[in-house]
Each structure stands twice: as C-alpha cells, then as structure tokens.
C-alpha positions in Angstrom: 104.1 109.3 -189.4 102.9 108.9 -185.9 99.7 107.0 -184.9 98.5 106.5 -181.3 95.3 104.7 -180.1 93.9 105.8 -176.7 97.3 107.4 -175.9 99.1 104.2 -176.4 100.9 102.3 -179.3 99.1 101.2 -182.4 98.7 97.6 -181.6 95.9 95.1 -181.8 92.9 96.9 -180.4 89.5 95.9 -179.3 86.8 95.9 -181.9 83.2 97.0 -181.5 84.1 99.8 -179.1 85.1 103.4 -179.4 88.8 104.6 -179.6 90.6 107.9 -179.7 93.1 107.7 -182.6 95.6 110.5 -183.3 97.9 110.7 -186.2 100.6 113.0 -187.5 102.0 113.0 -191.0 105.2 114.7 -192.0 105.0 117.8 -194.3 104.1 116.8 -197.9 102.2 113.7 -196.8 98.8 115.1 -196.2 95.4 113.4 -196.2 93.9 112.0 -199.4 90.5 110.6 -200.0 91.7 107.1 -199.4 93.6 107.8 -196.2 90.5 108.6 -194.2 88.9 105.3 -193.6 91.3 103.3 -195.9 94.4 101.5 -194.9 96.1 101.3 -198.3 96.7 103.9 -200.9 94.1 102.3 -203.2 91.5 102.1 -200.4 91.3 98.3 -200.7 91.2 97.8 -196.9 88.5 100.2 -195.9 87.4 101.0 -192.4 83.9 99.8 -191.6 82.5 101.6 -188.7 81.4 105.0 -187.3 83.4 108.2 -187.0 82.1 110.4 -184.2 84.4 113.3 -184.7 87.4 114.4 -186.7 89.7 117.3 -185.6 92.3 118.6 -188.0 95.0 121.1 -186.9 97.4 123.3 -188.9 100.4 122.2 -186.9 101.6 119.1 -185.1 100.3 119.1 -181.6 102.7 119.0 -178.7 102.4 116.1 -176.2 100.6 118.4 -173.8 98.1 119.5 -176.5 97.5 115.9 -177.6 96.9 115.0 -174.0 94.5 117.9 -173.5 92.5 117.0 -176.6 92.5 113.3 -175.8 91.4 113.9 -172.2 88.6 116.2 -173.4 87.4 113.6 -176.0 87.6 110.8 -173.4 85.5 112.8 -171.0 83.0 113.8 -173.7 82.5 110.2 -174.9 83.0 108.4 -171.6 86.1 106.4 -172.8 88.7 104.6 -170.8 92.1 105.8 -172.2 95.6 106.6 -171.1 95.0 110.4 -171.2 95.4 112.2 -167.8 93.5 115.2 -166.5 95.5 118.3 -167.5 
C-alpha cells in the first residue's frame, strides 16, 4: 500500500483545504465500499468532506505518470503541491 498527499508523505495535513491524494494497493487488496471515505474496515472513521474527482487506473502508475496526473490536477484546481511541470 502506498499513499501520498500533494506528492509528499502521508503526514498531518492541513484541514479545510483541497489536497491531491494518490494511493496504490497491492493485487488482491482492491477498493471496497468502506475504503473510499472510510479509514477503517468497518467505516467507523469516515471522511467528512468533498471529493472533487476520483481517477482509477487498471495498473499502478509509474512515478512519471503520477507526476503528470498530479501536475494536471494541481493546475486544474489551482493547488500548491510538490508536482512539477512535465
């Protein structure tokens, strides 16, 4: 499992602002209803906010592909991130 926020580590992040979150799960550990917006398998720690866009790919993205998508989203939504122009 790999999770990044604004092209940086998953660490305490600012609230009440937009972020680009990208996550990769190993084969066999796909999404379930409680994984989108929930922190635990039973959904007891649910996300309470807006979701502007969700992109799902059929393969793990390379670092270059992640950067391209992240940079595009940062430009689209006017976000300050660690992504660089490709």
